[in-house]
C-alpha positions in Angstrom: -14.9 9.2 -19.9 -14.9 6.4 -17.4 -12.0 4.6 -15.5 -13.2 1.8 -13.4 -11.1 -0.2 -10.8 -12.3 -3.7 -9.9 -13.3 -4.1 -6.3 -11.4 -7.3 -6.1 -8.1 -5.9 -7.4 -5.0 -6.4 -5.3 -3.7 -8.6 -2.5 -5.9 -11.6 -1.6 -6.2 -12.7 2.0 -3.4 -15.3 1.7 -0.9 -12.9 0.2 -1.8 -10.1 2.6 -1.4 -12.5 5.5 2.0 -13.8 4.3 3.3 -10.2 3.7 2.0 -9.1 7.1 3.7 -12.1 8.8 7.1 -11.2 7.2 6.9 -7.5 8.0 5.8 -8.1 11.6 8.9 -10.4 12.0 11.1 -7.8 10.4 9.8 -5.2 12.8 10.7 -7.1 15.9 13.5 -9.5 15.1 17.2 -8.9 14.6 17.9 -12.3 13.0 18.4 -12.5 9.2 15.1 -13.2 7.5 14.8 -15.6 4.5 11.8 -16.8 2.5 11.7 -20.3 1.0 11.4 -19.2 -2.6 9.8 -15.9 -3.5 7.2 -15.0 -0.9 4.6 -14.0 -3.5 4.7 -13.7 -7.3 5.3 -10.0 -7.7 8.8 -8.8 -8.7 8.4 -5.3 -7.3 7.3 -6.5 -3.9 10.1 -9.0 -3.8 12.6 -6.3 -4.6 11.1 -4.1 -1.8 11.4 -7.0 0.7 15.1 -7.4 -0.4 15.7 -3.8 0.3 14.6 -4.5 3.9 16.9 -7.4 4.2 14.3 -10.2 3.5 15.9 -12.5 0.9 14.4 -15.4 -1.0 16.4 -18.6 -1.2 15.8 -21.8 -3.2 17.9 -24.1 -0.9 18.5 -24.0 2.9 22.2 -24.5 2.2 22.3 -20.9 1.1 21.9 -19.9 4.8 25.3 -19.9 6.3 24.5 -18.8 9.9 21.5 -21.0 10.7 21.5 -20.0 14.4 20.9 -16.4 13.5 18.3 -16.9 10.8 14.5 -17.2 10.4 13.1 -19.0 7.4 9.5 -18.2 6.3 7.5 -20.7 4.3 5.9 -18.8 1.5 2.1 -18.4 0.8 2.1 -21.3 -1.8 3.2 -23.8 0.8 5.7 -26.7 0.4 5.8 -30.4 0.3 6.0 -32.4 3.7 9.4 -33.9 2.8 10.8 -30.4 2.3 9.3 -29.3 5.6 10.9 -32.2 7.5 14.3 -31.4 5.9 14.0 -27.7 7.0 13.0 -28.6 10.5 15.8 -31.1 10.9 18.3 -28.4 9.9 17.7 -26.5 13.2 16.4 -23.4 11.5 13.7 -21.3 13.2 10.7 -21.7 10.8 7.6 -19.5 10.5 4.8 -20.9 8.3 3.1 -18.3 6.1 1.2 -20.8 3.9 -2.2 -19.5 2.8 -4.9 -21.2 4.9 -6.8 -22.0 1.7 -3.8 -23.9 0.4 -3.5 -25.6 3.8 -7.1 -26.8 3.4 -6.3 -28.4 0.1 -3.2 -30.1 1.6 -5.4 -31.5 4.4 -7.9 -32.9 1.8 -5.1 -34.7 -0.1 -3.5 -36.0 3.1 -6.9 -37.4 4.3 -7.8 -39.1 1.0 -4.3 -40.5 0.4 -4.7 -42.2 3.8 -7.9 -43.7 2.6 -6.1 -45.2 -0.4 -7.3 -42.7 -3.0 -5.3 -41.5 -6.0 -5.3 -37.7 -6.3 -5.7 -35.6 -9.4 -4.5 -32.0 -9.0 -5.8 -29.6 -11.7 -3.3 -26.9 -12.0 0.0 -25.6 -13.5 2.8 -28.2 -13.4 5.5 -25.6 -12.7 3.6 -23.7 -10.0 5.1 -23.9 -6.5 1.6 -24.5 -4.9 1.0 -27.5 -7.2 4.5 -28.8 -6.5 3.8 -28.6 -2.8 0.4 -30.3 -3.1 1.9 -33.1 -5.1 4.2 -33.9 -2.1 1.1 -34.8 0.0 -0.1 -37.5 -2.4 2.5 -40.1 -1.4 3.5 -40.8 -5.0 -0.1 -41.3 -6.0 -0.7 -37.9 -7.5 -1.4 -36.8 -11.1 -1.2 -33.2 -12.4 -3.6 -32.2 -15.1 -3.3 -28.8 -16.8 -5.6 -29.2 -19.9 -8.8 -30.9 -20.9 -6.9 -33.1 -23.4 -4.7 -34.6 -20.6 -7.8 -36.3 -19.0 -7.7 -39.0 -21.7 -4.2 -40.0 -20.6 -5.1 -40.8 -16.9 -5.6 -44.4 -16.0 -9.0 -45.7 -14.8 -9.3 -45.7 -11.0 -12.5 -46.0 -8.9 -11.0 -44.3 -5.9 -10.0 -40.8 -7.2 -9.9 -37.5 -5.4 -9.9 -34.4 -7.5 -8.7 -31.0 -6.2 -7.7 -27.7 -7.9 -4.9 -25.3 -7.6 -6.5 -22.4 -5.6 -6.0 -19.9 -8.4 -7.4 -22.1 -11.2 -10.0 -20.9 -13.7 -13.4 -22.1 -12.5 -14.9 -22.8 -15.9 -11.8 -24.7 -17.0 -11.9 -26.7 -13.8 -15.6 -27.6 -14.2 -15.0 -28.9 -17.7 -12.1 -31.0 -16.6 -14.1 -32.4 -13.7 -17.0 -33.4 -16.0 -14.6 -35.3 -18.2 -12.9 -37.0 -15.3 -16.4 -38.1 -14.0 -17.1 -39.7 -17.4 -14.0 -41.8 -17.0 -14.1 -42.3 -13.2 -17.7 -42.1 -12.2 -16.9 -42.5 -8.4 -14.5 -39.6 -8.3 -14.7 -37.5 -5.2 -14.5 -33.9 -6.3 -13.6 -30.8 -4.2 -13.9 -27.2 -5.5 -10.8 -25.9 -3.8 -10.6 -22.7 -6.0 -10.3 -19.8 -3.6 -13.6 -17.8 -3.4 -11.6 -14.5 -3.9 -10.2 -16.0 -7.1 -13.7 -16.8 -8.3 -15.0 -13.3 -7.5 -11.9 -11.7 -9.1 -12.4 -13.7 -12.3 -16.1 -13.1 -12.5 -15.7 -9.4 -12.0 -13.0 -9.2 -14.7 -15.2 -11.1 -17.2 -18.1 -8.8 -16.6 -16.0 -5.6 -16.7 -14.3 -6.6 -19.9 -17.6 -6.9 -21.6 -18.5 -3.3 -20.8 -15.2 -1.5 -21.3 -13.3 -0.3 -24.4 -10.0 -1.5 -22.9 -8.8 -3.5 -20.0 -5.6 -3.2 -18.0 -4.6 -6.3 -15.9 -1.8 -5.3 -13.4 0.6 -7.9 -12.0 3.7 -10.0 -12.4 4.2 -11.8 -15.6 5.2 -14.8 -13.5 1.9 -14.8 -11.6 -0.4 -17.6 -12.8 -3.6 -16.0 -11.4 -2.7 -12.6 -13.1 -2.1 -14.4 -16.4 -5.5 -16.1 -16.1 -7.2 -12.7 -15.5 -5.5 -11.3 -18.6 -6.7 -14.4 -20.6 -10.3 -14.0 -19.4 -10.3 -10.3 -20.2 -8.8 -11.0 -23.6 -11.7 -13.3 -24.5 -14.2 -10.5 -23.9 -12.1 -7.5 -24.9 -9.4 -7.6 -27.5 -7.8 -4.4 -26.2 -6.4 -6.0 -23.1 -3.0 -5.1 -21.7 -1.1 -7.2 -19.1 1.3 -4.8 -17.4 3.6 -5.0 -14.4 4.2 -1.3 -13.7 3.2 2.1 -15.1 6.4 2.0 -17.1 4.8 -0.6 -19.4 2.2 1.9 -20.4 4.5 4.5 -22.0 3.8 3.5 -25.6 0.0 2.8 -25.1 -2.3 5.3 -26.9 -5.3 6.1 -24.7 -7.0 8.1 -27.5 -9.4 5.3 -28.8 -10.6 4.3 -25.3 -13.3 6.2 -23.5 -14.1 3.5 -20.9 -11.2 1.7 -19.3 -11.3 -1.1 -16.7 -8.5 -2.0 -14.4 -8.0 -5.1 -12.3 -5.0 -6.8 -10.7 -3.7 -10.1 -9.6 -3.7 -11.4 -6.0 0.0 -10.6 -5.6 -0.2 -7.0 -6.9 0.4 -4.3 -4.2 -1.9 -1.3 -3.9 0.8 1.3 -4.6 1.4 -0.2 -8.1 -2.4 -0.2 -8.8 -2.7 3.4 -7.6 0.1 4.5 -9.9 -1.4 2.7 -12.9 -4.7 4.4 -12.1 -3.0 7.8 -11.9 -1.3 7.2 -15.3 -4.6 6.3 -16.9 -6.4 9.3 -15.4 -3.7 11.5 -16.6 -4.0 10.2 -20.1 -7.8 10.5 -20.1 -7.8 14.0 -18.6 -5.7 15.2 -21.5 -8.6 14.3 -23.9 -10.9 16.8 -22.2 -10.9 20.5 -22.9 -12.1 23.0 -20.2 -12.9 20.4 -17.6 -9.6 18.6 -18.4 -7.6 21.8 -17.9 -9.1 22.5 -14.5 -8.6 18.8 -13.5 -5.0 18.9 -14.6 -4.4 22.2 -12.7 -5.9 20.5 -9.6 -3.7 17.4 -10.0 -0.7 19.6 -10.6 -1.3 21.5 -7.4 -1.5 18.3 -5.4 1.5 16.7 -7.1 3.7 19.7 -6.4 2.5 20.3 -2.9 1.1 23.7 -3.8 -2.2 22.3 -2.6 -0.7 21.8 0.9 0.7 25.3 0.9 -2.8 26.8 0.0 -4.3 24.6 2.8 -1.8 26.0 5.3 -2.6 29.5 4.4 -6.3 28.9 4.7 -5.8 27.2 8.1 -3.7 30.1 9.3 -6.5 32.5 8.3 -9.1 30.4 10.3 -6.8 30.3 13.3 -6.4 34.1 13.3 -10.1 34.6 13.0 -10.7 32.1 15.8 -8.3 33.9 18.1 -9.9 37.3 17.4 -6.6 38.7 16.2 -6.1 41.0 13.1 -5.8 39.1 9.9 -2.2 39.3 8.5 -1.4 38.4 5.0 2.3 38.1 6.1 1.5 35.3 8.5 -0.6 33.5 5.8 2.3 33.8 3.4 4.8 32.5 6.1 2.5 29.5 6.8 2.2 28.7 3.1 5.8 29.1 2.3 7.1 27.1 5.3 4.7 24.2 4.8 5.5 24.0 1.1 9.2 24.0 1.8 9.1 21.4 4.6 6.7 19.1 2.7 9.0 19.2 -0.4 12.2 18.6 1.6 10.6 15.7 3.4 9.6 14.1 0.2 13.1 14.7 -1.4 15.1 13.6 1.6 12.9 10.5 2.3 12.5 9.4 -1.3 12.5 5.7 -2.2 13.6 4.3 -5.6 10.8 5.0 -8.0 10.8 1.5 -9.4 10.0 0.1 -6.0 7.3 2.2 -4.4 6.0 5.8 -4.4 3.0 8.0 -4.6 1.7 9.6 -7.7 4.0 12.5 -6.9 7.1 10.3 -7.2 7.6 10.7 -11.0 7.5 14.5 -10.7 10.0 14.5 -7.8 12.3 12.1 -9.7 12.3 14.2 -12.9 12.5 17.7 -11.4 14.4 17.0 -8.2 16.8 19.9 -8.5 14.0 22.4 -9.3 12.1 21.2 -6.2 15.3 21.8 -4.1 15.6 25.3 -5.4 11.9 26.2 -4.9 12.0 24.7 -1.3 15.1 26.7 -0.5 13.7 29.9 -1.8 10.4 29.3 0.0 12.2 28.8 3.4 14.4 31.8 2.9 11.3 34.0 2.1 9.4 32.6 5.0 12.3 33.4 7.4 12.8 36.8 5.9 9.1 37.6 6.4 9.2 36.3 10.0 12.3 38.4 10.8 10.6 41.4 9.5 7.6 40.8 11.8 9.3 40.1 15.1 12.4 38.4 16.5 10.4 35.8 18.5 8.5 34.9 15.4 11.8 34.5 13.4 13.4 32.4 16.2 10.4 30.1 16.5 10.3 29.5 12.8 14.1 29.1 12.5 14.2 26.4 15.2 11.2 24.7 13.8 13.1 24.6 10.4 16.1 23.1 12.2 13.9 20.5 13.9 12.5 19.5 10.5 16.0 19.1 9.0 17.1 17.0 12.0 14.0 14.8 11.7 14.8 14.1 8.0 18.6 13.8 8.1 20.0 12.7 11.5 20.6 8.9 11.9 21.1 7.0 15.2 23.9 4.5 16.0 23.5 1.1 14.3 23.0 -0.7 17.6 19.9 1.3 18.4 16.4 -0.2 17.5 15.5 2.9 15.5 17.7 4.2 12.7 16.3 7.8 12.7 13.6 9.9 14.2 11.4 8.9 11.2 11.5 5.3 12.4 9.9 6.2 15.7 6.2 5.0 15.7 3.8 7.8 14.7 6.6 10.4 14.5 5.6 11.6 11.0 1.9 12.2 11.9 2.8 13.9 15.2 5.7 16.1 14.0 3.7 17.3 10.9 0.7 18.2 13.1 2.8 20.1 15.6 4.6 22.0 12.8 1.3 23.0 11.2 -0.1 24.0 14.6 2.9 26.3 15.3 3.0 28.1 12.0 -0.8 28.5 11.6 -1.9 29.2 15.2 1.1 30.2 17.4 3.2 32.4 15.1 0.3 34.9 14.3 -0.4 35.2 18.1 3.3 36.2 18.7 3.0 39.3 16.6 1.6 41.5 19.4 1.4 39.3 22.5 3.9 36.8 23.7 1.7 35.1 26.3 -0.1 31.8 25.8 -3.8 32.2 26.4 -6.9 30.0 26.1 -7.8 31.3 22.6 -4.3 30.4 21.3 -4.5 26.9 22.9 -7.9 26.3 21.2 -6.5 27.4 17.9 -3.4 25.2 18.2 -5.5 22.2 19.3 -7.9 22.7 16.3 -5.0 23.0 13.8 -3.1 20.1 15.3 -6.2 17.9 15.4 -7.3 18.7 11.8 -3.9 18.0 10.4 -3.4 14.9 12.5 -6.7 13.4 11.3 -6.0 14.2 7.7 -2.5 12.7 7.9 -3.7 9.6 9.6 -6.6 9.1 7.2 -4.2 9.4 4.3 -1.8 6.9 5.9 -4.7 4.4 6.4 -5.0 4.3 2.6 -1.3 3.8 2.3 -0.9 1.3 5.1 0.2 -1.5 2.8 3.1 0.4 1.2 4.1 2.0 4.5 4.4 -1.4 6.0 6.6 -2.6 3.1 9.0 0.3 3.3 9.1 0.2 7.1 7.4 3.6 7.7 6.1 3.6 11.2 2.9 5.6 10.8 0.1 5.6 13.3 -2.0 3.1 11.2 1.0 0.8 10.9 1.7 0.9 14.6 -1.8 0.7 16.0 -3.6 -1.0 13.1 -6.5 0.3 10.9 -9.3 -0.3 13.4 -7.6 1.2 16.4 -6.4 4.2 14.3 -10.0 4.9 13.3 -11.1 4.7 16.9 -8.3 7.2 17.9 -9.4 9.6 15.1 -13.0 9.4 16.3 -11.9 10.2 19.8 -9.9 13.2 18.6 -12.8 14.4 16.5 -15.1 14.3 19.6 -12.5 16.2 21.6 -12.3 18.9 18.9 -16.1 19.1 18.7 -16.4 19.6 22.5 -13.6 22.2 22.6 -15.0 24.2 19.8 -18.6 24.1 21.3 -17.5 25.5 24.7 -14.7 27.9 23.6 -16.9 30.8 22.3 -19.4 30.8 25.3 -16.5 30.8 27.7 -15.0 33.8 25.8 -11.9 32.0 24.7 -12.5 32.4 20.9 -14.8 34.1 18.4 -18.1 32.7 17.3 -16.4 31.2 14.4 -15.9 28.1 16.6 -19.6 27.2 16.1 -19.2 27.3 12.3 -16.2 25.0 12.5 -18.2 22.3 14.2 
């Protein structure tokens, strides 16, 4: 069994840049935000942007209050006449045109000024081609197929360019035929390098696999080309937009499955497609499949987090040289399970827009999750009350803080709508909560004073959970940006976040190395390094 994801799958540079521009503006501006046409060709991303108040328009007349609006030029670019019209309207304009498209525009503009006619090889209805045609000064011709070359008039001064997402082989064939007719034609290979790499990888992968899944919008030209290329090499090729399109597909005949995605396909959709395929493939295995499914089930249902909390509590007790208590291990496991589940339930987004591989389970069994989370918190509080009043009060107020974090909203005039909108609040609050239930609560059983050993255990627990949380968020930075989740990676950026995590790791290492020789903790601290 093999499931292979193409290295080039997902957002290209131009699309990522356009999305980042829009989201950065949405984060800091209070004006209404519009995009001139769909920002990118992916329905799910467009719907998600709409949910954040970023609306696509086809005409500037749709904007009523132009003094309180920002218009963003989409990644495909627009014609110069349209640009002049927009600027003359008084709107604040932000250009998110892909730099590769801008390069093609400059080539056309230069050669039109030198009295060249321009041949654009691309799709007539594509917005990028429509924008490029506007730079030809009425001397442009669009060619979509090899047969159309015969219809172009002879001209010695011809400049040939391609839509940036064209198929390279098709473009080369068209260029050869143009040269036969116009021998002095000036040709530029303006197909984006990432497009070439994506197409080459899909072609090679399709030759090796039993089936291919191409993920992306049906209205995306580059995604359709990927599907066509894969189809030529592998008849079992499926062009899908979301995992919902896979419901009726039988994975039985396929042992080796390849997955790629268009330049406008977000990572969260690709991840959910991969999860769906892996789930289907794992069912075909017997013993290993059963173990794998149990492991996936534990992660999906947050049982894995509960087990992790129990193990971390055990380590913190051993680190502090206090007697191991199964009760505190159970309290940590039950509390972490309950709060993780409630956080996911209360902060859920519509499943058709974005979500992790857990989303389907939480959508389908929402009521059951509420019951199990409720019972878990009741049992955790009961065990805490049975241990000691300070333990119970600590846990109870921590539970209230968790509810406030997930439910309380701020006044509309405030910059942040809730505690969850505060930058890094999720990572910090989660780490503090884990640190309290795994390190502080067990220490309160016999001694209510805060000592060096307790401090080391709390710092260790906090640091481990913070690093794990931030690393997970680095992988989900794209979807977190889209839904407006202010995680540490979203706020600081990927590179700075990695630097912060390295610093925290070094601090943990230093603390653990000195804590045992100084008599603060047990010798376990050496093993934890």
